[in-house]
C-alpha positions as CSV (number, residue, x, y, z in Angstrom):
1,X,53.2,-53.2,97.9
2,X,51.1,-50.1,98.2
3,X,49.3,-51.4,101.3
4,X,52.7,-52.2,103.0
5,X,54.2,-48.8,102.0
6,X,56.9,-50.4,99.8
7,X,56.0,-48.3,96.8
8,X,54.1,-45.0,96.7
9,X,51.3,-44.0,94.3
10,X,53.6,-41.4,92.8
11,X,56.1,-44.1,92.0
12,X,53.4,-46.1,90.4
13,X,52.2,-43.3,88.2
14,X,55.8,-42.4,87.2
15,X,56.4,-46.0,86.3
16,X,53.3,-46.2,84.2
17,X,54.1,-43.0,82.4
18,X,57.7,-44.2,81.8
19,X,56.5,-47.5,80.4
20,X,53.8,-46.0,78.1
21,X,55.5,-42.7,77.3
22,X,52.4,-40.8,78.3
23,X,49.9,-40.6,81.1
24,X,46.6,-42.2,80.1
25,X,43.7,-39.7,79.8
26,X,40.8,-41.9,78.6
27,X,39.3,-45.4,79.0
28,X,40.4,-46.2,75.4
29,X,44.1,-45.8,76.3
30,X,46.2,-48.7,77.8
31,X,46.9,-48.3,81.5
32,X,43.9,-46.0,82.2
33,X,42.0,-48.6,84.2
34,X,45.0,-49.3,86.4
35,X,45.6,-45.6,86.9
36,X,41.9,-45.1,87.7
37,X,42.3,-47.7,90.5
38,X,45.2,-45.8,92.0
39,X,43.0,-42.6,91.9
40,X,40.2,-44.4,93.7
41,X,42.6,-45.6,96.3
42,X,43.9,-42.1,97.0
43,X,40.3,-40.7,97.0
44,X,39.3,-43.1,99.7
45,X,42.4,-42.2,101.7
46,X,41.5,-38.5,101.5
47,X,37.9,-39.3,102.6
48,X,39.3,-41.1,105.7
49,X,41.3,-38.1,106.6
50,X,38.4,-35.7,105.9
51,X,35.7,-37.8,107.6
52,X,37.3,-39.7,110.6
53,X,34.0,-41.4,111.4
54,X,34.6,-43.7,108.5
55,X,37.1,-45.5,110.7
56,X,34.4,-45.9,113.4
57,X,32.1,-48.3,111.6
58,X,29.9,-45.4,110.4
59,X,28.6,-44.9,106.9
60,X,29.7,-42.0,104.6
61,X,26.0,-41.2,104.2
62,X,24.6,-40.7,107.7
63,X,21.0,-41.4,106.7
64,X,22.0,-45.0,105.6
65,X,22.8,-45.9,109.2
66,X,19.1,-46.6,109.7
67,X,19.1,-49.3,106.9
68,X,17.5,-52.5,108.2
69,X,20.2,-55.1,107.6
70,X,19.4,-58.8,108.0
71,X,21.4,-61.2,110.1
72,X,21.6,-64.8,109.1
73,X,24.7,-66.4,110.7
74,X,24.5,-69.5,108.5
75,X,24.3,-67.4,105.3
76,X,27.2,-65.3,106.4
77,X,29.3,-68.4,107.2
78,X,28.4,-69.9,103.8
79,X,29.6,-66.6,102.2
80,X,32.8,-66.6,104.2
81,X,33.6,-70.2,103.4
82,X,32.6,-70.2,99.7
83,X,29.5,-72.3,100.1
84,X,26.8,-70.1,98.7
85,X,26.0,-72.2,95.7
86,X,27.0,-69.3,93.3
87,X,30.1,-70.5,91.5
88,X,31.9,-67.2,91.0
89,X,31.2,-66.1,94.6
90,X,32.3,-69.3,96.1
91,X,35.5,-69.4,93.9
92,X,36.4,-65.9,94.9
93,X,35.9,-66.5,98.6
94,X,37.9,-69.8,98.5
95,X,40.7,-67.9,96.6
96,X,40.7,-65.2,99.3
97,X,40.8,-67.8,102.1
98,X,43.6,-69.7,100.6
99,X,45.8,-67.0,99.1
100,X,44.9,-63.8,101.1
101,X,44.2,-62.0,97.8
102,X,41.3,-61.4,95.5
103,X,41.0,-59.6,92.1
104,X,39.2,-56.3,92.3
105,X,36.3,-57.4,90.1
106,X,35.7,-60.4,92.4
107,X,35.8,-58.1,95.4
108,X,33.0,-56.1,93.9
109,X,31.0,-59.2,93.0
110,X,31.2,-60.8,96.5
111,X,30.6,-57.5,98.3
112,X,27.5,-56.9,96.2
113,X,26.3,-60.4,96.9
114,X,26.7,-60.1,100.6
115,X,25.1,-56.7,100.9
116,X,22.5,-56.7,98.1
117,X,21.5,-60.4,97.9
118,X,22.0,-61.6,101.4
119,X,21.2,-58.1,102.9
120,X,24.0,-58.6,105.5
121,X,25.7,-55.5,106.8
122,X,28.7,-54.3,104.9
123,X,30.7,-53.9,108.1
124,X,30.8,-57.7,108.5
125,X,32.2,-58.1,105.0
126,X,34.7,-55.2,105.6
127,X,35.9,-56.9,108.8
128,X,36.2,-60.3,107.1
129,X,38.2,-58.9,104.2
130,X,40.6,-57.1,106.6
131,X,41.1,-60.4,108.5
132,X,42.1,-62.2,105.3
133,X,43.7,-59.8,102.8
134,X,47.4,-59.5,102.6
135,X,46.9,-56.1,100.9
136,X,44.2,-55.0,103.4
137,X,44.1,-51.2,103.6
138,X,41.6,-49.5,105.9
139,X,40.7,-46.7,103.5
140,X,40.4,-48.7,100.3
141,X,38.6,-51.6,102.0
142,X,36.1,-49.3,103.7
143,X,35.5,-47.3,100.6
144,X,35.0,-50.4,98.5
145,X,32.6,-52.0,100.9
146,X,30.5,-48.8,101.2
147,X,30.6,-48.3,97.4
148,X,29.1,-51.8,97.1
149,X,26.5,-51.3,99.9
150,X,25.3,-48.0,98.6
151,X,26.3,-46.2,101.8
152,X,29.4,-44.5,100.5
153,X,30.6,-41.6,98.3
154,X,28.9,-42.7,95.1
155,X,26.0,-41.6,92.9
156,X,24.5,-45.1,92.5
157,X,23.4,-46.2,96.0
158,X,20.8,-49.0,96.2
159,X,20.1,-49.9,92.6
160,X,23.6,-51.1,91.6
161,X,23.5,-54.9,92.0
162,X,26.0,-57.2,90.5
163,X,24.4,-60.4,89.1
164,X,26.8,-63.1,90.1
165,X,25.8,-65.4,87.3
166,X,26.2,-62.9,84.5
167,X,29.4,-61.5,86.1
168,X,30.9,-65.0,86.1
169,X,29.8,-65.5,82.5
170,X,31.4,-62.2,81.4
171,X,34.7,-62.4,83.3
172,X,35.3,-66.2,83.5
173,X,33.4,-67.5,80.4
174,X,35.0,-70.9,80.3
175,X,34.8,-71.3,84.1
176,X,38.6,-71.8,84.4
177,X,38.8,-69.7,87.6
178,X,35.7,-71.3,89.0
179,X,37.0,-74.9,88.4
180,X,40.3,-74.0,90.0
181,X,38.7,-73.1,93.3
182,X,35.4,-74.9,93.3
183,X,36.8,-78.4,92.7
184,X,33.3,-79.9,92.9
185,X,32.7,-78.3,89.5
186,X,35.9,-79.5,87.9
187,X,34.2,-81.9,85.5
188,X,31.1,-79.9,84.7
189,X,30.7,-78.7,81.0
190,X,31.6,-75.1,80.4
191,X,28.1,-74.4,79.2
192,X,26.8,-75.1,82.7
193,X,29.6,-74.1,85.0
194,X,27.9,-70.8,85.9
195,X,24.5,-72.5,86.5
196,X,25.4,-76.0,87.6
197,X,21.8,-76.6,88.8
198,X,20.7,-76.7,85.1
199,X,23.2,-79.4,84.4
200,X,21.9,-81.5,87.3
201,X,18.4,-81.4,85.6
202,X,19.7,-83.1,82.5
C-alpha cells in the first residue's frame, strides 16, 4: 500500500500510535521494529532526492564503483530460480517468483547471498527484485541492495555477511517456510532441513 501510494507513512505512524496509545521509542517496545522500517523507507527516499545518481545505477559510496564483481550467469540464474542449494535462499526466491512478495528478513538474506557469497553485482539483484516485487519501490529497493552490498549509506560495508544456514535456523527453526516452497525437502527431518546434505550422508 505504501509503494502504490494508497497510504502514507504519516497515516501509518498515526495508526500505530492510535493502536498502542504511544509512539514506540525503544527496541523493547511493541511496534518499534515496524516503525523503524518506516523510518528506513523514508531515509532512502530522502537519499534518492539528495543524491540523484542513486537512480542511475551508481553506488552511494563512489569509491565502491571500482569493486571487482564476478559474473557467473549460471549462478545468477540459480539464485533467481531458487536453485542455489541453500534452503532458505531457495525458498525465499521461489516465494518471490510465485507471489511477488518476500519478507524483509528474507530480502536481506538473499541480497547478502548474491553479493557476498556469489560476488554478483547488487545492481542485478536490484533489477531482478524490481521486476518481481508487487511492492517494488525504487528508493527502498536501491537502499536495501546497497546496504546488503556494502556500497550504501551504512557503517558496516564489507564485513556484514548473513550466513544463510544460521539465518534459516534462527528464523525458520522447524523449516516450515522452507518446506512450503522447496517441496523437494517436504519429507526431510527438521533437524536436517537447513543442511540437507548432512541427511543424505546418513
